[in-house]
C-alpha positions in Angstrom: 227.0 159.5 88.6 230.0 157.8 87.0 229.7 155.0 84.5 230.8 152.4 87.1 228.3 153.6 89.6 225.6 153.5 87.0 226.6 149.9 86.2 226.5 148.8 89.8 223.1 150.4 90.3 221.6 148.7 87.2 220.4 145.5 89.1 218.5 147.7 91.6 216.6 149.4 88.7 215.2 146.1 87.5 212.0 145.1 89.3 212.3 142.2 91.7 209.8 140.0 89.9 211.8 140.2 86.7 215.1 139.5 88.4 213.7 136.5 90.1 212.2 134.9 87.0 213.7 131.5 85.9 213.0 129.1 83.1 210.7 126.2 84.4 211.9 122.7 83.7 208.5 121.3 83.0 207.2 122.3 79.5 203.7 121.7 80.6 203.9 124.8 82.8 203.7 127.0 79.7 199.9 127.1 79.8 200.0 128.3 83.4 202.4 131.2 82.9 201.3 134.8 82.5 204.4 135.7 80.5 203.4 135.2 76.9 207.1 135.5 75.8 208.1 132.3 77.8 205.3 130.1 76.5 206.7 129.5 73.0 210.2 128.9 74.5 208.8 126.3 76.9 207.0 124.5 74.1 210.2 124.2 72.2 211.9 122.9 75.4 209.8 119.8 75.3 212.0 118.3 72.6 215.2 119.1 74.4 216.7 115.9 76.1 217.5 115.9 79.7 221.2 116.0 80.6 222.9 112.7 81.3 226.2 112.2 83.0 229.1 110.2 81.6 231.3 108.3 84.0 234.5 109.6 85.5 237.6 107.5 86.3 237.8 106.7 90.0 241.6 106.3 90.0 242.4 109.8 88.6 241.7 113.3 89.9 239.2 114.2 87.2 236.4 116.7 87.9 233.8 118.5 85.8 233.9 122.3 85.3 230.9 124.4 84.3 231.4 127.3 81.9 228.6 129.9 82.7 227.9 132.1 79.7 227.2 135.8 80.5 223.6 137.1 80.4 221.3 139.8 81.5 219.0 139.7 84.5 215.9 140.1 82.3 216.6 136.8 80.5 215.3 133.8 82.5 217.2 131.2 80.5 220.7 130.2 81.9 223.1 128.8 79.3 226.3 127.0 80.1 228.5 124.2 79.0 230.4 121.5 80.8 233.9 120.0 80.2 236.2 117.7 82.2 239.6 118.5 83.7 242.2 116.7 85.7 244.5 117.5 88.5 248.1 116.4 87.8 250.9 116.1 90.3 251.4 119.9 90.3 247.7 120.5 90.8 247.2 121.8 87.3 244.6 120.7 84.8 245.1 118.4 81.9 242.8 119.6 79.0 242.8 119.7 75.2 243.0 122.7 73.0 239.3 123.3 73.0 239.2 123.6 76.7 242.2 125.9 76.5 240.4 128.2 74.1 237.4 128.1 76.3 239.4 129.2 79.3 240.8 132.1 77.3 237.4 133.4 76.4 235.6 131.3 73.8 233.1 132.5 71.4 230.2 130.8 73.1 229.0 128.7 70.2 227.6 125.3 70.7 230.5 123.4 69.1 233.2 124.6 71.5 234.7 121.8 73.6 232.8 119.3 71.6 235.8 117.0 71.1 236.3 116.9 74.9 232.8 116.7 76.1 232.0 113.6 74.2 234.8 111.6 75.9 233.9 109.0 78.5 237.1 108.5 80.4 237.6 105.0 81.6 239.8 104.0 84.5 242.7 102.9 82.3 242.5 105.2 79.2 243.1 108.9 79.4 243.9 111.0 76.3 247.7 111.3 75.9 247.3 114.5 73.8 246.3 116.5 76.8 248.8 119.1 77.9 249.0 120.6 81.4 247.4 124.0 81.3 246.1 126.3 84.1 242.3 126.8 84.2 241.2 129.3 86.7 237.8 128.6 88.2 235.7 129.5 91.1 233.8 127.3 93.6 230.2 128.0 94.5 229.1 127.8 98.1 225.3 127.8 98.6 222.5 126.4 100.5 221.2 123.2 98.9 217.6 122.8 98.0 215.5 120.0 96.6 217.7 119.4 93.5 216.1 116.2 92.5 212.7 117.8 92.3 213.8 121.2 91.2 211.2 123.1 89.2 213.6 125.1 87.1 216.2 124.3 84.4 219.6 125.4 83.1 220.6 124.7 79.5 223.9 122.8 79.1 225.6 122.6 75.8 227.5 119.4 75.1 228.6 117.6 72.0 227.1 120.4 69.9 223.6 119.6 71.4 221.5 121.3 73.9 220.4 119.6 77.1 218.4 120.7 80.1 219.3 120.1 83.7 216.9 120.3 86.6 217.9 122.7 89.4 216.3 124.3 92.5 215.3 127.9 92.7 218.2 128.8 95.0 220.8 127.5 92.6 219.1 129.0 89.5 219.1 132.5 91.1 222.7 132.1 92.1 223.7 131.3 88.5 221.6 134.1 87.2 223.2 136.8 89.4 226.7 135.4 89.0 226.6 135.6 85.2 225.6 139.3 85.2 229.1 140.6 85.3 231.1 138.3 83.0 231.7 134.7 81.9 232.7 132.4 84.7 234.2 129.0 85.2 232.5 127.4 88.2 232.6 124.2 90.1 229.2 123.4 91.6 228.7 120.2 93.6 225.1 119.7 92.6 225.9 119.9 88.9 229.5 118.8 88.5 228.9 115.6 90.5 226.5 112.9 89.5 224.5 112.7 92.7 222.8 109.4 91.6 226.0 107.4 91.7 227.3 106.6 95.2 230.8 105.6 93.9 231.3 108.8 92.0 229.9 110.9 94.8 232.3 109.2 97.3 235.4 109.8 95.1 234.5 113.4 94.3 233.7 114.3 97.9 237.1 112.9 98.8 238.7 115.4 96.4 236.6 118.5 97.6 239.5 119.8 99.7 241.7 119.9 96.6 238.9 121.4 94.6 238.3 124.3 96.9 241.9 124.9 97.7 242.7 125.1 94.0 239.9 127.5 93.2 240.7 131.2 92.8 238.0 132.1 95.2 234.7 130.8 96.7 231.5 132.6 95.7 229.1 132.5 98.6 225.4 132.9 97.7 223.2 133.9 100.7 220.0 134.3 98.6 218.0 137.2 97.2 218.3 140.6 98.8 215.7 142.4 100.9 215.5 145.5 103.0 217.2 143.9 106.0 220.1 142.4 104.1 220.8 145.6 102.2 220.8 147.6 105.5 223.1 145.0 107.2 225.7 145.0 104.4 225.7 148.8 104.3 226.0 148.9 108.1 229.0 146.6 108.0 230.8 148.4 105.2 230.2 152.0 106.3 229.9 151.8 110.1 231.1 148.6 111.9 234.5 148.3 110.2 235.2 151.9 111.0 236.4 151.1 114.6 236.9 154.8 115.6 233.1 155.2 115.9 232.3 151.8 117.2 231.4 152.9 120.8 228.7 155.2 119.5 227.2 152.4 117.5 226.6 150.5 120.8 225.0 153.5 122.5 222.9 155.5 120.0 219.3 154.3 119.8 219.2 155.0 116.0 221.5 152.0 115.4 219.2 149.4 117.0 217.4 148.5 113.7 220.8 148.1 112.1 222.0 145.6 114.7 218.7 143.7 114.3 219.3 143.5 110.5 222.8 142.2 111.1 221.3 139.4 113.3 218.8 138.5 110.6 221.7 138.3 108.0 223.6 136.0 110.3 220.6 133.7 110.5 220.3 133.2 106.8 220.0 129.5 105.9 223.5 129.4 104.4 225.1 129.8 107.8 223.4 126.6 109.1 224.8 124.3 106.3 227.5 122.0 107.4 229.5 121.9 104.2 230.2 125.7 104.4 232.7 125.1 107.2 235.0 123.2 104.9 234.3 125.4 101.9 235.2 128.7 103.7 238.2 127.2 105.6 239.8 125.8 102.4 239.1 128.7 100.1 241.9 131.2 99.4 239.4 134.0 99.6 235.6 134.3 99.4 233.2 136.9 98.2 229.7 137.0 99.7 226.7 137.6 97.3 223.2 138.6 98.5 221.2 139.4 95.4 223.1 142.3 93.7 224.9 143.2 97.0 228.3 141.7 97.7 230.9 142.0 100.4 234.3 140.4 101.1 234.1 137.5 103.6 236.8 139.0 105.7 234.8 142.2 106.3 231.7 140.1 107.2 233.8 138.0 109.6 235.2 141.0 111.4 231.7 142.4 111.9 230.5 139.1 113.3 233.4 138.9 115.7 232.9 142.4 117.0 229.1 141.7 117.4 229.7 138.5 119.4 232.5 139.9 121.5 230.6 143.0 122.6 227.4 141.2 123.4 228.9 138.2 125.2 231.2 140.3 127.4 229.0 143.3 128.3 225.4 142.7 126.9 225.5 146.3 125.8 223.7 145.6 122.5 220.8 143.9 124.4 220.5 147.0 126.6 220.5 149.1 123.4 217.6 147.2 122.0 215.6 147.9 125.2 215.8 151.6 124.5 213.8 151.3 121.3 210.1 151.0 121.8 209.8 148.5 119.0 212.1 146.0 120.6 211.8 146.8 124.3 209.3 144.1 125.0 212.0 141.4 124.3 214.6 141.5 127.0 217.1 139.0 125.5 217.3 139.9 121.8 220.9 138.7 121.4 221.1 136.0 124.0 223.2 132.9 122.9 224.4 134.8 119.9 227.8 133.1 120.3 226.1 129.8 119.4 224.8 131.0 116.1 226.1 129.2 113.0 227.7 132.5 111.7 229.6 132.9 115.0 230.8 129.3 115.1 231.8 129.5 111.5 233.9 132.6 112.0 235.4 131.1 115.1 236.1 127.8 113.2 237.8 129.5 110.3 240.3 131.1 112.7 241.0 127.9 114.7 241.0 125.1 112.2 244.3 125.9 110.5 247.6 127.4 111.5 249.7 129.0 108.8 253.2 127.7 108.3 256.1 128.2 105.9 257.0 125.1 103.8 259.7 125.1 101.2 259.2 123.4 97.9 261.8 120.8 98.9 259.9 119.6 101.9 260.1 115.8 101.6 257.4 115.0 104.1 254.7 116.8 102.2 256.1 115.5 98.9 255.6 112.0 100.1 252.0 112.7 101.2 251.1 114.3 97.9 250.6 117.8 99.4 253.0 120.0 97.6 252.8 123.6 98.5 250.8 123.0 101.6 250.9 126.2 103.8 248.5 125.4 106.6 248.3 122.7 109.3 245.0 121.4 110.7 244.6 121.9 114.5 241.3 120.3 115.4 240.3 116.7 115.6 237.5 115.1 113.7 235.6 114.4 116.9 235.9 118.1 118.0 234.7 119.3 114.6 231.7 117.0 114.4 230.5 117.4 118.0 231.1 121.2 118.4 229.6 122.2 115.0 226.4 120.3 115.6 224.3 123.4 114.9 225.2 123.0 111.2 222.7 120.9 109.3 223.1 118.7 106.2 220.8 117.1 103.7 222.2 113.6 103.7 222.8 112.0 107.1 226.2 110.8 105.9 227.4 114.4 105.5 227.2 115.0 109.3 230.6 113.3 109.3 231.9 113.4 105.7 231.5 117.2 105.4 234.3 117.8 108.0 236.8 115.0 107.3 238.9 117.0 104.9 239.7 119.7 107.5 240.4 117.4 110.5 243.9 117.0 111.8 243.6 113.2 112.4 241.7 112.1 109.3 242.2 112.1 105.5 239.3 111.3 103.2 239.6 108.4 100.7 237.0 106.9 98.3 236.3 103.2 98.7 237.8 102.6 95.3 241.1 103.9 96.5 241.6 100.8 98.7 241.3 98.5 95.7 243.2 100.7 93.1 246.0 101.3 95.7 247.0 104.8 94.6 250.3 106.3 95.9 248.5 108.2 98.6 246.6 105.1 99.8 249.8 103.0 99.9 251.6 105.7 101.9 248.7 106.0 104.3 248.6 102.3 104.9 252.3 101.6 105.2 253.1 104.6 107.3 249.8 104.7 109.3 251.6 104.3 112.7 253.8 107.4 111.9 251.1 109.7 110.4 248.7 111.8 112.3 246.1 111.8 109.6 244.6 108.3 109.4 242.8 107.0 106.3 239.0 107.6 106.5 236.7 106.0 103.9 233.8 108.0 102.5 231.2 105.5 101.4 227.8 106.9 100.5 226.5 103.4 99.8 226.9 102.4 103.4 223.8 102.5 105.7 223.8 105.4 108.1 224.1 103.2 111.2 227.3 101.8 109.8 228.6 105.4 109.2 227.8 106.2 112.8 229.6 103.0 113.9 232.7 103.9 111.9 232.9 107.4 113.2 232.4 106.3 116.8 235.0 103.6 116.5 237.4 106.1 114.8 237.0 108.6 117.6 237.4 106.0 120.3 240.6 104.6 118.8 242.1 108.0 118.1 241.4 109.2 121.7 242.6 106.0 123.2 246.0 106.5 121.5 246.3 109.7 123.6 244.2 109.1 126.8 242.4 105.9 127.3 240.6 107.3 130.4 238.3 109.5 128.3 238.1 107.5 125.1 234.4 106.7 125.5 233.3 110.3 126.1 232.0 110.4 122.6 229.0 108.4 123.8 227.9 111.4 125.7 228.2 114.1 123.0 225.3 114.7 120.6 226.3 114.7 117.0 224.2 112.3 114.8 221.4 113.3 112.6 218.0 112.2 113.8 217.5 109.5 111.2 215.1 106.5 111.2 215.0 103.4 109.0 213.4 104.2 105.6 214.2 107.9 105.6 216.1 109.2 102.6 216.9 112.6 101.2 213.7 114.3 99.9 213.3 113.7 96.2 216.3 111.4 95.9 216.4 108.4 93.7 216.5 106.0 96.6 213.2 107.4 97.9 211.6 106.9 94.5 212.7 103.3 94.3 211.5 102.7 97.9 208.1 104.1 97.1 207.9 102.0 94.0 208.8 98.8 95.9 206.3 99.7 98.6 203.6 100.1 96.1 204.5 96.8 94.4 204.6 95.0 97.8 201.2 96.4 98.8 199.7 95.3 95.5 201.2 91.8 95.8 200.0 91.5 99.4 196.5 92.4 98.3 196.5 89.7 95.7 197.7 87.0 98.2 195.3 85.1 100.3 195.3 85.8 104.1 197.2 82.5 104.7 199.9 83.6 102.3 200.1 87.1 103.7 200.7 85.8 107.2 203.2 83.1 106.3 205.5 82.3 109.3 209.2 82.9 109.2 211.2 80.1 107.6 212.7 77.6 109.9 216.3 76.5 109.3 217.7 73.3 110.7 221.5 73.2 111.0 223.1 69.9 111.8 226.2 70.3 113.9 228.6 67.4 114.1 229.4 66.4 117.6 232.1 63.7 117.1 235.4 64.0 115.3 234.8 67.6 114.4 238.4 68.5 113.9 239.4 65.2 112.1 237.4 65.5 108.9 235.6 68.1 106.7 231.9 68.7 107.1 229.4 66.2 105.7 227.3 66.7 102.5 224.1 67.5 104.5 225.9 70.2 106.5 227.2 71.9 103.4 223.8 71.8 101.7 222.2 73.4 104.7 224.8 76.1 104.7 224.3 76.7 101.0 220.6 77.3 101.5 221.4 79.8 104.2 223.8 81.6 102.0 221.3 81.8 99.2 218.8 83.3 101.6 221.5 85.9 102.5 221.8 86.6 98.8 225.5 85.5 98.6 226.8 85.1 95.0 228.1 81.6 94.3 227.5 80.1 97.7 228.9 76.7 96.8 232.4 78.3 96.4 232.2 79.9 99.8 231.2 76.6 101.5 234.5 75.1 100.4 236.3 78.0 102.3 234.0 78.1 105.3 234.7 75.0 107.4 231.3 74.6 109.1 232.4 71.5 110.9 235.3 73.0 112.7 233.5 73.5 116.0 230.0 73.9 117.2 228.8 77.6 117.3 226.5 76.7 120.2 227.4 75.1 123.5 225.1 74.2 126.3 224.8 77.1 128.7 225.6 76.4 132.3 223.1 76.8 135.0 222.7 80.5 135.7 220.7 80.7 138.9 218.7 78.6 141.2 215.7 80.8 140.8 213.0 79.2 138.6 211.8 82.6 137.3 215.2 83.6 136.1 215.7 80.2 134.3 212.4 80.6 132.6 213.3 84.1 131.3 216.7 83.0 130.1 215.4 79.8 128.4 212.2 81.3 127.1 210.4 78.0 127.7 210.7 77.3 131.4 213.5 74.8 131.7 217.2 75.4 132.2 218.6 73.4 129.3 217.8 72.1 125.9 217.0 68.6 125.0 219.1 67.6 121.9 217.5 65.4 119.3 219.7 62.4 118.7 219.8 60.9 115.2 222.0 58.6 113.2 222.8 58.7 109.6 225.4 58.2 107.0 226.8 61.7 107.3 230.4 60.9 108.0 233.2 60.2 105.6 232.9 56.8 103.8 229.4 56.3 105.1 230.5 56.1 108.8 227.7 56.2 111.3 227.9 59.3 113.5 225.8 61.0 116.1 224.4 64.4 115.3 222.7 67.1 117.3 219.9 69.0 115.7 219.4 72.6 116.8 216.6 74.7 115.3 217.3 78.4 114.7 214.7 80.8 113.5 216.4 83.3 111.0 214.1 86.2 110.4 214.5 88.4 107.4 217.1 91.1 107.5 215.8 94.5 108.5 217.2 98.0 108.1 218.7 98.8 111.4 217.8 101.9 113.4 220.3 104.0 115.2 221.3 102.4 118.4 220.9 104.1 121.7 224.7 104.6 122.1 224.6 107.1 119.2 223.5 110.4 120.6 221.2 112.3 118.3 221.5 115.9 117.4 218.2 116.6 119.0 220.0 116.4 122.4 222.2 119.4 121.4 222.2 122.4 123.8 221.1 125.0 121.2 218.9 125.3 118.2 217.2 128.0 116.1 213.4 128.2 116.6 210.6 130.8 116.9 210.4 132.8 120.1 207.4 134.6 121.6 207.1 138.3 120.7 209.4 138.0 117.7 208.6 137.9 114.0 211.7 135.8 113.3 213.5 132.7 114.5 216.3 133.1 117.0 219.0 131.0 118.7 217.8 129.5 122.0 218.7 126.8 124.5 216.8 123.6 124.4 219.0 121.2 126.4 221.8 121.3 129.0 225.4 121.3 128.0 227.1 117.9 127.9 228.8 117.1 131.2 231.9 115.8 129.5 232.4 119.1 127.6 234.1 119.5 124.3 236.9 117.1 123.4 240.3 118.6 124.4 243.6 116.9 124.6 244.7 116.4 128.2 241.7 118.0 129.8 238.8 116.4 131.6 235.8 118.0 133.4 235.4 114.9 135.7 237.3 111.8 136.5 234.6 109.3 137.6 236.6 106.3 136.4 239.8 107.5 138.0 242.7 105.6 136.3 240.5 102.8 134.9 241.4 102.8 131.2 239.6 101.5 128.2 240.6 98.0 127.0 240.3 97.9 123.3 240.2 94.1 123.4 236.9 94.2 125.2 235.4 96.9 123.1 233.3 95.3 120.4 230.8 96.4 117.8 228.3 93.8 116.6 226.0 94.4 113.7 223.0 92.0 113.7 220.4 92.9 111.0 218.4 89.7 111.5 218.3 90.3 115.3 217.3 93.9 114.4 219.8 95.6 116.7 223.3 97.1 116.7 225.3 96.3 119.9 228.2 97.9 121.6 230.1 95.9 124.2 231.9 98.0 126.9 233.4 97.0 130.3 232.6 98.6 133.6 230.7 98.0 136.9 227.4 98.7 138.4 227.5 101.6 140.9 224.0 102.4 142.1 220.3 102.3 141.3 217.9 105.2 140.8 215.4 105.2 143.7 213.4 108.3 142.9 213.0 110.8 140.1 211.8 114.4 140.5 210.2 116.7 138.0 212.1 117.6 134.9 213.4 121.2 134.7 211.5 123.1 132.1 213.1 126.2 130.6 215.9 126.1 133.1 213.6 126.6 136.1 214.2 125.0 139.5 211.1 123.0 140.4 210.0 123.3 144.0 209.9 119.5 144.2 213.6 119.5 144.0 214.0 121.3 147.3 212.0 118.6 149.1 214.1 115.8 147.6 217.3 117.7 148.6 216.3 117.9 152.2 215.6 121.7 152.2 211.8 121.9 152.7 212.0 125.0 154.8 212.8 127.0 151.7 209.3 126.4 150.4 207.5 127.7 153.5 206.5 131.4 153.6 208.8 133.5 155.6 208.1 136.4 157.9 209.8 139.7 157.4 213.2 139.6 158.9 213.3 135.8 159.1 216.6 134.4 157.9 216.5 131.4 155.6 219.2 128.8 156.4 221.9 128.2 153.8 221.1 125.5 151.2 222.6 122.0 151.7 226.1 121.8 150.0 225.1 118.7 148.0 222.1 120.6 146.6 223.7 123.8 145.3 226.7 121.8 144.1 224.4 119.5 142.2 222.6 122.5 140.6 225.9 123.6 139.0 227.4 120.1 138.6 230.1 121.1 141.1 231.7 123.3 138.5 231.8 127.1 137.8 232.3 129.1 134.7 234.7 127.6 132.2 234.5 124.2 133.9 236.5 125.3 137.0 235.8 124.6 140.6 232.7 126.4 141.8 233.4 129.6 143.9 232.1 129.6 147.5 229.8 132.5 146.9 227.6 130.2 144.8 226.0 129.0 148.1 224.8 132.6 148.8 223.8 133.1 145.2 221.7 129.9 145.4 219.9 131.2 148.5 219.3 134.6 146.9 217.9 132.8 143.8 215.5 130.7 145.8 214.2 133.7 147.8 213.6 136.0 144.8 212.9 133.6 142.1 209.1 133.2 142.6 209.2 129.8 144.3 205.6 130.2 145.5 204.5 129.7 141.9 205.9 126.2 141.9 209.4 126.8 140.4 212.2 129.3 140.5 212.3 131.3 137.3 216.0 131.7 136.6 215.4 133.5 133.3 213.5 136.3 135.0 216.3 136.6 137.5 218.9 137.0 134.8 217.2 139.9 133.1 215.2 141.6 135.8 217.1 141.2 139.1 220.0 143.4 138.0 222.5 141.4 140.0 225.5 140.2 138.1 226.4 137.5 140.7 222.9 136.0 140.6 222.8 136.2 136.8 226.1 134.4 136.6 224.9 131.7 138.9 221.6 131.3 137.0 223.3 131.0 133.7 225.5 128.2 135.1 222.4 126.5 136.5 220.6 126.7 133.2 223.6 125.1 131.4 223.4 122.2 133.8 219.7 121.4 134.6 217.9 122.5 131.4 215.6 119.5 130.4 217.2 117.3 133.1 215.7 115.6 136.1 216.9 115.5 139.7 217.4 111.9 140.9 218.2 110.2 144.2 219.9 106.9 144.3 219.4 104.0 146.7 222.6 105.0 148.5 221.2 108.5 149.1 223.2 110.4 146.5 221.7 113.3 144.6 222.2 113.6 140.9 221.1 114.8 137.5 220.1 112.7 134.6 218.2 112.9 131.3 214.4 113.4 131.1 214.1 109.7 130.1 215.3 108.2 133.4 213.0 106.2 135.5 213.0 104.5 138.9 215.1 101.3 138.8 217.6 102.4 136.1 221.2 101.6 136.8 224.0 104.0 137.4 227.2 102.5 136.0 230.8 103.4 135.7 232.2 102.5 132.2 236.0 102.2 131.9 237.1 104.9 129.5 234.3 107.4 130.3 234.8 110.3 132.7 231.2 110.5 133.9 228.7 107.9 135.2 226.2 106.6 132.6 222.6 105.6 133.1 221.6 102.2 131.7 218.2 100.5 131.6 218.2 96.8 132.0 216.0 95.0 129.4 214.5 91.6 129.5 216.8 88.6 129.5 217.6 86.9 126.2 216.0 83.6 125.5 218.2 80.7 124.4 216.8 81.1 120.9 217.9 84.7 120.8 221.3 83.9 122.0 221.8 81.2 119.4 220.7 83.5 116.7 223.1 86.2 117.8 226.1 83.7 117.7 225.0 82.5 114.3 224.7 86.0 113.0 228.0 87.0 114.4 229.5 84.2 112.3 227.6 85.3 109.2 228.9 88.9 109.7 232.4 87.6 110.1 232.1 85.6 106.9 230.9 88.8 105.1 233.9 90.6 106.3 236.1 87.7 105.2 234.5 87.7 101.7 235.0 91.5 101.3 238.7 91.1 102.3 239.0 88.2 99.8 237.5 90.4 97.0 240.0 93.2 97.7 242.8 90.7 97.9 241.8 89.1 94.6 241.5 92.5 92.9 244.9 93.6 94.1 246.4 90.2 93.2 245.0 90.4 89.6 246.3 94.0 89.3 249.7 92.9 90.5 249.8 89.9 88.1 248.8 92.1 85.2 251.6 94.6 85.9 254.1 91.7 86.4 253.2 90.1 83.1 253.5 93.5 81.4 257.0 94.0 83.0 258.1 90.5 82.1 257.0 91.0 78.5 259.4 93.9 78.2 262.4 91.8 79.2 264.5 89.6 77.0 265.4 86.0 77.9 268.5 86.7 79.8 266.9 89.4 82.0 263.9 87.2 82.6 266.2 84.3 83.8 267.9 86.8 86.2 264.5 87.9 87.6 263.4 84.3 88.1 266.6 83.4 89.9 266.3 86.4 92.2 262.7 85.5 93.0 263.6 81.9 93.8 266.5 83.0 96.1 264.2 85.5 97.9 261.6 82.8 98.6 264.3 80.4 100.0 265.7 83.2 102.2 262.3 84.2 103.6 261.4 80.5 104.3 264.8 80.0 106.1 264.2 83.2 108.2 260.7 82.1 109.1 261.9 78.6 110.2 264.7 80.0 112.3 262.3 82.6 113.9 259.8 79.8 114.9 262.7 77.8 116.5 263.9 80.8 118.4 260.5 81.5 119.8 260.1 77.9 120.9 263.4 78.0 122.7 262.5 81.3 124.3 259.2 79.9 125.5 260.8 76.8 126.9 263.4 78.9 128.7 260.8 81.3 130.3 258.3 78.6 131.2 259.9 75.3 132.1 257.8 72.3 132.7 258.3 72.2 136.4 257.3 75.8 136.8 255.0 76.5 139.7 253.6 79.9 140.7 254.4 80.9 144.3 251.6 82.1 146.6 252.6 85.6 147.5 249.5 86.2 149.7 250.0 85.3 153.3 246.9 87.1 154.7 244.1 84.5 154.8 241.4 87.2 154.9 242.8 88.8 151.7 242.9 85.4 150.0 239.3 84.8 151.1 238.1 88.1 149.7 240.0 87.4 146.4 238.3 84.1 146.2 234.9 85.6 146.8 235.4 88.3 144.2 236.6 85.7 141.7 233.4 83.7 142.3 231.3 86.9 141.7 233.3 87.6 138.5 232.7 84.1 137.2 229.0 84.5 137.7 229.0 87.8 136.0 230.7 86.4 133.0 228.1 83.7 132.8 225.1 86.1 133.0 226.4 89.0 130.9 225.9 87.3 127.5 222.1 87.0 128.3 221.7 90.6 129.3 221.4 93.8 127.3 220.8 97.4 128.1 219.5 100.7 126.7 221.7 103.8 127.0 220.0 106.8 128.6 222.8 109.3 128.6 225.3 110.7 131.0 224.6 111.7 134.6 226.0 113.7 137.5 226.1 111.8 140.8 227.2 114.0 143.7 230.3 112.7 145.5 231.0 110.1 142.7 232.6 112.3 140.0 236.3 112.2 141.0 237.2 108.5 141.6 235.1 107.8 144.7 233.1 105.2 142.8 236.2 103.2 141.9 237.5 103.1 145.5 234.0 102.0 146.7 233.9 99.3 144.1 237.4 98.1 145.2 236.5 97.7 148.8 233.1 96.1 148.2 234.5 93.5 145.8 232.0 94.3 143.0 232.6 92.3 139.8 233.2 93.9 136.4 230.6 93.4 133.8 230.6 93.4 130.0 227.6 95.6 129.1 225.9 95.0 125.8 224.3 98.4 124.9 221.8 98.4 122.0 
């Protein structure tokens, strides 16, 4: 054995329990350890302070780099040091001499980099003595654990002192194995980013694309090794990548355990982490570590591609597993392997970017700050987020933020970038209409429902710029993390604060008397001026009431905002007109039983100069703000088609189907599976998002029309089986009766078999005609007498490729869906939540019908509160804009004063003269423009203009009048209605524009649906 082979075999000669030993963070664990050598070390550790971060400037590209000192696997203590570095315009680091010596192989003493590590860079001061030097570092890609409550520690040397940092077992083992070979410079998100500060985390995450692109390579840590992983890596290196013997690997029974080991390696937790998509795509190259074993990412990707290609096309490997007695009891070992995280990751890395040649003098990339860019993103943010739903994330915000950097239509920015106005931000704002990549703000301080709203709105607007007919299809695709109010990342600082607040609240509630604990909500009385609202400012009483409300809303300096907010401009509430003649409906709308409110008349000296005016007193109950839950129009990831879960007969988890595929399919430019709305496009003016924390809901307003109503709902399909009840609803009851030998079963009704496959075949094409015969064969041989047709048994036991293809398509459509029948007699498929009486609606901008459930009518009190809260939210947005404007104005004034200070008197007079001339010129242009517009309006619309009646048909005019009356009634009733979104649906005969034509001839009005 050579010296190199002996060195590589050294880790295997060390026992596993020694290799896996780490230094505990808690010094109190010393008494519970069996290792007597670690006990004195832990007792000394009690005096070591915990590592504390120092702030980083938000307007500069500064990151922290971890220098990992070399060590042996027998030593559980991990030593490292941390220093800061900055990206300059050429993507090099600015560092001092100490960092330079460290990068060239420092001595490892505690005082190295001490001059740099003690610096706390502010936003405006950066050491001028730094020279651009190149520091080569690697980026670590790993599966996050509970870093906040990690039980182990790494020692960080800083300012000549030793600090301890809490880490999880996964990260500790990764550092321990990576330091075995040599000293390393690493960037690790869990250590190099202060995860407790949302502003720093937002700014650092916005730079992660630059961090991984500048790294020499990405080190992928899959975890510790075991027998299966060692076998899989050896199988990849020695057998799979040798293509000349690949056919024998798919036939010989001796290779069955090796394919199983590869499947288990592909299901390691790292492959299900959402951040790894960006990390692998952006890395120049990657090296995969699994304990002491390592393999190039390219070799692993080739093996995964071959595995998926052979199994998906021929199912040869599943047949191979049946030959082995150990695995023969499971017929579908590798079913849905193409939906595994490893398969999707390899596919994404090949599709996200396209290589291109860019010269150094390319002005477009120079303007955007992307010098040397050699790849172009191909996939939209909506496609990445919705198609990679199998990848999980710790924080719910990362379900979107983890993929922004590799999207073709989005570019990440921190919230501070909008205020600081860096060069990249200015270019993105000024040239937004001409750039494909729009500015996308990463704000970890925002509530998760707001993050979902921003993503949904971004996808709708981006899709509407290309095709407004399918802009709302995002409402049908599952993507959002299943989050509920109060949920936080396990062990996070927010969770600790919440628990502390809950305990304090419970203690204070126990001390209160029962009367205090059940104190009713505060009642606010807002006096609204009725007369001369536009002729004078609001009275003193009005302002005082508004100040009290602002204090309750925790606004800083509410008196200043009252001067800006003209509360006396117009009343926010108007008397609602009579809705219907039905007393029951009036009672539901009003909430009290009468159709209108009785104003309270009062007189008082509230006007200017003590004038007597009449006031109307309206009482509004303003409940306390509540953390909003995800609205129904945000589809949770629990509705995704596939997931990893235990299967019967297996000692491991495996990919399996849990829901049907979305009917709208994956987002593709210029492609639609259906066209239910025909040419009806989304009107962005009617699309509204309304956040109402005091009303406890998040509303989305969309336009469409009511198509039909669900009359009956059959049993939900479990496991992709076809319930026998469905045949009765479809008008094919003879298929359930026993048949004599030789008796011929009639063909299934076309509307039934087409509904089973959603009138589409494989790859979303038109269904072939032989699907009708395949459907009859499936019903006959699928065990219908047991109550349902077992499509899974037909796929693996019937040995009929046509029937298997049909059953796979049926499972992709009906899994966990219910068969419905509408009042008009149409068959359809909907989610398992649908009930009798739910509405089938066509929403303009969505390619499939949607199921909405009508909720109770709003009372007058609820409607008033909604209008009031919409005004409050508008004021909040106005205040935020004012704050940004003031910050930019102050920065501009500071820069202008500094520039004026450098001028002499003559130059200053010249600048002042130029500014004055510019103001006069702009005012003259503005005045001339307004006069030109006035003349144009007078020319186009003279006073004696009268519209001509172009309709001569009296019947047509009568129909138009009747439709106009219906539309007016709909506009009056819509503000008092709201709905719950129950998902997409398939309605046979209404998927290609038939519903729009039917609506046109029946003169149905359009509605503005409020979906909560």
